[in-house]
C-alpha positions in Angstrom: 0.2 20.0 16.1 0.5 19.9 12.3 2.7 17.2 11.0 5.6 18.5 8.8 7.7 15.3 8.5 5.2 12.5 8.3 2.6 12.2 5.6 -0.2 9.7 4.9 2.2 6.8 4.8 5.3 7.7 6.9 8.1 9.9 5.7 8.6 10.2 1.9 10.5 12.4 -0.5 13.3 12.6 -3.0 16.4 10.7 -2.0 19.3 12.7 -0.5 17.1 15.8 -0.2 15.2 16.7 2.9 13.5 14.9 4.5 15.0 11.8 2.9 18.6 12.5 4.0 21.0 10.5 6.1 20.9 13.2 8.8 17.1 13.1 9.1 17.0 9.3 8.9 19.4 9.1 11.8 17.3 11.5 13.9 14.1 9.5 13.0 15.8 6.4 14.2 16.8 8.0 17.5 13.4 9.5 18.1 11.5 6.3 17.3 14.0 4.2 19.3 13.4 6.4 22.4 9.6 6.2 21.9 9.7 2.4 21.9 12.2 1.8 24.7 10.1 0.2 27.3 11.4 -1.8 30.3 14.7 -3.4 31.0 14.9 -6.0 28.2 17.2 -5.7 25.2 15.2 -3.7 22.7 15.2 -4.7 19.0 14.2 -3.1 15.7 13.7 -4.8 12.4 14.7 -2.9 9.2 13.6 -4.0 5.8 13.8 -2.2 2.5 13.0 -2.4 -1.2 15.5 -2.3 -4.0 16.1 1.4 -4.5 19.7 2.6 -4.7 19.1 5.1 -1.9 18.4 2.2 0.5 22.1 2.0 0.9 22.1 5.6 2.1 19.1 5.4 4.5 19.6 1.9 6.0 23.0 2.6 7.8 21.7 6.0 8.9 18.6 4.6 10.5 20.8 1.8 12.0 23.1 4.3 13.6 20.2 6.2 15.1 18.7 3.1 16.7 22.1 1.9 17.9 22.8 5.3 19.4 19.8 5.0 21.8 20.6 1.4 22.8 18.5 -0.6 20.4 19.7 -3.8 18.7 19.0 -3.7 14.9 18.1 -6.7 12.8 18.6 -6.1 9.1 16.3 -8.0 6.8 17.5 -6.8 3.4 14.9 -6.6 0.6 11.6 -7.6 2.1 8.0 -6.8 1.3 6.3 -4.3 3.7 3.8 -7.0 5.0 6.8 -9.3 5.6 8.4 -6.7 7.9 5.1 -6.2 9.7 4.7 -10.0 10.2 8.2 -10.5 11.4 8.0 -7.6 13.8 5.3 -9.5 15.7 6.8 -12.9 15.1 10.2 -11.9 16.5 8.7 -9.8 19.3 10.5 -6.7 18.1 9.8 -3.3 19.6 9.5 -1.6 16.2 9.6 -2.4 12.5 10.9 -0.1 9.8 10.5 -0.3 6.0 12.7 1.8 3.8 10.5 2.2 0.7 8.5 4.7 -1.3 6.1 2.0 -2.4 4.9 2.7 -6.0 7.0 5.9 -6.5 10.0 5.9 -8.9 13.5 5.1 -7.8 14.4 8.8 -7.1 12.1 8.8 -4.1 12.3 6.9 -0.9 10.4 6.7 2.4 10.4 5.4 5.9 7.3 3.4 7.2 7.1 2.5 10.9 5.3 -0.4 12.6 4.7 -0.8 16.3 5.3 -4.1 18.2 1.8 -5.2 17.3 2.6 -5.0 13.5 0.3 -2.0 12.9 1.5 1.3 11.4 2.0 4.0 13.9 -1.0 6.2 14.6 -1.2 9.9 13.8 -0.6 10.6 17.5 2.5 8.5 17.5 3.9 10.2 14.5 3.2 13.6 16.0 5.1 12.6 19.2 8.1 11.6 17.1 8.0 14.9 15.3 7.9 16.8 18.6 10.9 14.8 19.9 12.9 15.5 16.7 12.1 19.2 17.0 12.9 19.5 20.7 16.0 17.3 20.7 17.1 14.3 22.7 20.7 14.8 23.5 20.2 13.6 27.1 18.7 10.4 26.0 21.6 8.9 24.1 22.9 5.5 25.3 26.1 5.4 27.3 29.1 3.7 25.6 28.4 0.3 27.3 24.7 0.4 26.4 24.9 1.0 22.6 23.0 -1.4 20.4 24.3 -3.9 17.9 23.4 -4.6 14.3 23.0 -8.1 12.8 21.4 -9.7 9.7 18.6 -12.2 9.7 19.7 -14.7 7.1 16.4 -16.6 6.8 14.0 -13.6 6.7 12.9 -14.3 3.1 12.2 -18.0 3.9 10.2 -17.2 7.0 7.9 -14.8 5.0 7.5 -17.4 2.2 6.3 -20.0 4.6 3.9 -17.5 6.2 2.4 -16.6 2.9 2.0 -20.2 1.8 0.2 -21.0 5.0 -2.6 -18.5 4.1 -3.5 -20.7 1.2 -6.1 -23.5 1.9 -4.1 -26.6 2.7 -6.4 -28.8 0.6 -5.7 -26.8 -2.5 -2.8 -26.4 -4.9 -2.1 -24.2 -7.9 -1.4 -27.2 -10.1 -2.3 -26.6 -13.7 -2.4 -22.8 -13.5 0.0 -20.7 -15.4 0.5 -17.3 -13.7 2.4 -14.2 -14.7 3.8 -12.4 -11.7 5.2 -8.9 -12.1 7.4 -8.0 -9.1 8.0 -4.4 -10.2 11.8 -5.0 -9.8 11.0 -4.4 -6.1 11.0 -6.1 -2.7 9.1 -9.2 -3.7 11.4 -10.2 -6.7 12.5 -13.4 -4.9 9.5 -14.1 -2.7 6.6 -14.0 -5.1 7.8 -16.4 -7.8 8.9 -18.8 -5.1 5.6 -18.8 -3.3 3.6 -19.4 -6.5 6.0 -22.2 -7.7 6.0 -24.0 -4.4 2.2 -24.0 -4.4 2.2 -25.8 -7.7 1.9 -23.1 -10.4 3.8 -22.7 -13.6 5.3 -19.2 -13.1 6.1 -16.6 -15.7 8.1 -14.0 -13.7 8.7 -10.4 -15.0 10.1 -7.4 -13.1 12.6 -9.6 -11.2 15.9 -8.0 -12.2 16.3 -5.0 -9.9 19.3 -2.8 -10.4 18.6 0.1 -8.0 17.0 2.3 -10.7 14.3 0.3 -12.4 11.8 -0.2 -9.5 8.2 0.5 -10.8 9.7 1.5 -14.1 7.4 0.3 -16.9 6.2 -2.5 -14.6 4.3 -3.3 -11.4 0.9 -2.3 -10.3 1.3 1.3 -11.4 2.1 0.3 -15.0 0.3 -3.0 -15.7 0.6 -3.0 -19.5 3.6 -5.4 -19.4 1.8 -7.8 -17.1 -1.4 -7.8 -19.1 0.5 -8.3 -22.4 2.5 -11.2 -20.9 -0.7 -12.9 -19.8 -1.9 -13.0 -23.3 1.5 -13.8 -24.9 2.0 -16.8 -22.6 -1.6 -18.0 -22.5 -1.6 -17.6 -18.8 -4.7 -18.2 -16.5 -4.0 -15.1 -14.4 -1.6 -12.2 -14.0 -0.6 -10.4 -10.9 1.3 -7.1 -10.6 2.8 -6.0 -7.3 4.2 -2.6 -6.4 7.7 -1.8 -5.2 7.1 -2.9 -1.6 4.5 -5.6 -2.5 1.7 -4.2 -0.2 -0.6 -3.8 -3.1 -1.6 -6.0 -6.1 -3.7 -5.7 -9.2 -4.7 -8.8 -11.3 -5.4 -9.6 -14.9 -7.8 -12.2 -16.3 -6.8 -14.6 -19.0 -7.7 -12.0 -21.7 -5.4 -9.3 -20.3 -8.2 -7.3 -18.7 -7.5 -5.7 -15.4 -9.0 -6.6 -12.1 -8.5 -3.8 -9.6 -8.7 -3.7 -5.8 -12.5 -3.2 -5.9 -13.0 -6.4 -7.9 -10.6 -8.3 -5.6 -12.5 -7.1 -2.5 -15.9 -8.0 -4.1 -14.7 -11.5 -4.9 -13.2 -12.2 -1.5 -16.2 -10.7 0.3 -18.7 -12.9 -1.6 -16.5 -16.0 -1.0 -16.0 -15.3 2.7 -19.6 -14.4 3.3 -20.7 -17.7 1.7 -18.3 -19.5 4.0 -19.4 -17.5 7.1 -16.0 -16.0 7.4 -16.7 -12.4 6.8 -16.9 -10.2 9.9 -18.4 -6.8 10.3 -21.2 -7.3 7.8 -19.2 -6.1 4.8 -16.1 -4.4 3.6 -14.1 -1.2 4.5 -12.7 0.9 1.7 -12.1 4.5 0.9 -14.0 7.3 -0.8 -12.3 6.2 -4.0 -13.9 2.8 -4.4 -16.3 2.6 -7.3 -20.1 2.8 -6.7 -20.4 -0.5 -8.6 -18.7 -2.2 -5.7 -21.1 -0.6 -3.2 -24.1 -1.7 -5.3 -22.7 -5.3 -5.7 -22.2 -5.7 -2.0 -25.6 -4.3 -1.2 -27.1 -7.0 -3.5 -25.4 -9.6 -1.3 -26.8 -8.0 1.9 -23.4 -6.5 2.7 -22.3 -2.9 3.4 -19.4 -0.8 2.2 -18.0 1.4 4.9 -15.9 4.3 3.5 -13.0 6.1 5.0 -10.6 8.8 4.0 -7.8 7.8 1.5 -5.0 5.8 3.0 -4.7 2.1 4.0 -4.0 3.2 7.6 -7.4 4.7 7.9 -9.0 1.6 6.4 -7.2 -0.5 9.0 -8.2 1.8 11.8 -11.9 1.5 10.9 -11.6 -2.3 10.5 -10.1 -2.6 14.0 -12.6 -0.3 15.6 -15.7 -1.9 14.1 -14.8 -5.5 13.8 -14.2 -6.0 10.0 -11.7 -8.5 8.6 -11.7 -7.3 5.0 -10.8 -3.9 3.6 -8.7 -2.1 1.1 -8.4 0.3 -1.7 -9.1 0.2 -5.5 -5.3 0.7 -6.0 -4.8 -2.8 -4.7 -4.1 -2.4 -1.0 -6.0 -5.3 0.4 -6.1 -5.9 4.2 -7.1 -9.4 5.3 -6.8 -9.1 9.1 -7.2 -12.8 9.6 -3.7 -13.0 8.2 -1.9 -9.7 8.7 -2.0 -6.2 9.9 -1.3 -4.3 6.6 -1.9 -4.6 2.9 -0.3 -7.8 1.5 -0.4 -8.2 -2.3 0.7 -11.8 -2.3 -1.9 -12.9 0.3 -4.7 -11.1 -1.4 -3.8 -12.7 -4.8 -3.8 -16.1 -3.2 -7.3 -15.6 -1.9 -8.5 -14.9 -5.5 -6.5 -17.9 -6.8 -8.2 -20.1 -4.2 -11.5 -19.3 -5.8 -10.2 -20.3 -9.2 -8.7 -23.5 -7.8 -12.0 -24.5 -6.2 -14.5 -23.4 -8.9 -12.5 -24.4 -12.0 -13.7 -21.2 -13.5 -11.6 -18.8 -15.5 -10.3 -15.5 -14.0 -12.7 -13.6 -16.2 -15.7 -15.6 -14.9 -14.7 -15.8 -11.2 -12.7 -12.6 -10.8 -14.9 -9.9 -12.4 -17.9 -9.7 -10.1 -19.4 -6.3 -11.0 -19.4 -3.8 -13.8 -17.8 -0.6 -12.6 -19.6 2.7 -13.1 -17.8 5.2 -15.3 -15.2 6.9 -13.2 -12.7 9.6 -14.2 -9.8 10.9 -12.0 -7.3 13.5 -12.9 -4.3 14.9 -10.9 -3.7 18.7 -10.9 -0.2 19.9 -10.0 -0.4 22.7 -7.5 3.2 22.9 -6.1 2.3 24.4 -2.7 -0.6 26.5 -3.9 -4.0 26.1 -2.1 -6.7 26.7 -4.7 -9.7 24.8 -3.1 -10.8 27.8 -1.0 -11.1 30.1 -4.1 -14.7 31.1 -5.0 -14.4 30.0 -8.6 -13.2 26.5 -7.6 -15.9 26.2 -4.9 -18.5 27.1 -7.5 -17.2 24.6 -10.0 -17.3 21.9 -7.4 -20.9 22.8 -6.3 -22.0 22.8 -10.0 -20.4 19.4 -10.5 -22.2 17.9 -7.5 -25.5 19.3 -8.7 -25.0 17.9 -12.3 -24.1 14.5 -11.0 -27.0 14.3 -8.6 -27.8 11.3 -6.5 -26.6 8.9 -9.2 -23.0 10.0 -9.0 -20.2 11.0 -6.6 -17.5 13.7 -6.6 -14.3 13.4 -4.5 -11.7 16.2 -4.5 -8.7 15.8 -2.2 -5.1 16.8 -1.7 -2.6 14.0 -2.2 -0.7 13.0 0.9 2.4 11.8 -1.2 2.6 14.2 -4.1 2.0 18.0 -4.7 -1.2 17.4 -6.6 -5.0 17.7 -6.1 -6.9 14.6 -7.2 -10.3 15.2 -8.8 -12.5 12.2 -9.1 -16.1 11.9 -10.4 -18.3 8.9 -11.2 -21.8 8.2 -12.3 -23.9 6.4 -14.9 -23.1 8.8 -17.7 -19.6 8.7 -19.0 -19.7 12.0 -20.9 -21.2 13.8 -17.9 -18.6 12.5 -15.6 -15.7 13.6 -17.9 -17.3 17.0 -18.3 -17.6 17.6 -14.6 -14.0 16.6 -14.0 -12.8 18.8 -16.9 -14.7 21.9 -15.5 -13.2 21.5 -12.0 -9.7 20.8 -13.2 -10.0 23.9 -15.4 -11.1 26.0 -12.5 -8.2 24.8 -10.3 -5.7 25.3 -13.2 -6.9 28.9 -13.7 -6.5 29.7 -10.0 -3.1 28.1 -9.9 -1.8 29.9 -13.0 -3.0 33.3 -11.6 -1.3 32.6 -8.2 2.0 31.7 -10.0 1.9 34.8 -12.2 
């Protein structure tokens, strides 16, 4: 069965347009509630959200859906995605829900689902929900005396703060470190500055004034210029930029130079391997990770296992093959010793622990390899499927031949936007750019002809 509603990270779209309408959210709540009704106990679902205006539309609709099938709802308010995953397990809930479109602008929103184990639902689970929504569930509504209730968990933020602090080595503090933290005007706007301050840091917070419209706008991990500039302006030791739901993070060294997810994974892998903490013999990442990371890990006697794009697929590979470190260059870092999904704050603290122990600067301790030249461009296709066209196939084949064994070419459809992503890397910057230009040109030509 082809999924129509669920993409690579739950349901996502423009707010108040299908599928992100109150009507569809209600039906998703009912379908998921039915799926996770197991046994005679009072069933409960946690719902967290980021700071988008449309959260006020979707939260009550989802709540009504769950209540209608007899589930009790616990509302968390603004809460990072990893916090919802953690609390789902901690509170023995049957399901966890995050209302967020992650790094997208405020006009978008989404619904992410976590099972009782704190892991995102599998493809099979999402397909089952789609089938239930398509086929209807009128006979499975709760009777009037079995309807659920909705309450708020007042100390949700405090519980997550303590969880995050406990992932930092107990014998260390952040005393003496000045840290810029950009919360993207998103779900971590209260949590992140508090965690860093309580661990001893001098904190320079930005992106902590959400108004429903400014999430990810000129801030956060998708627009790091403000964070990098603030690091230099304040003479900070490190900068960190979270995205709207705080499941990803990018760092800056003291010079305002970016440290992406590949650098973070390389740093943590080396540190954990030295301490005999790294499991699986290496790191799990996606096809988008830089060849420089693969070469760096190989020099340490470690491997890089690659998956398709999406943190869910990274997590699946980690669980199946016994790894405890994985992630994506975009800053999704999964540390399964601590959590079940990407956690920007926890990942940043692992890097900060290295700085605290070594006394080295972020530029010395955080940048562990020199990335190979990499170019990625997005091509808008708006429903057109150009990759099977002869001209596009020829451009891709020519690009692979030109790059040879010293480079890589990755072309894929985005799971969250109507674009095709074209990425190439190799040891020759000009060649990499030329290959990407040729393939993008071929796709554009086909798309324009189809639209004519």
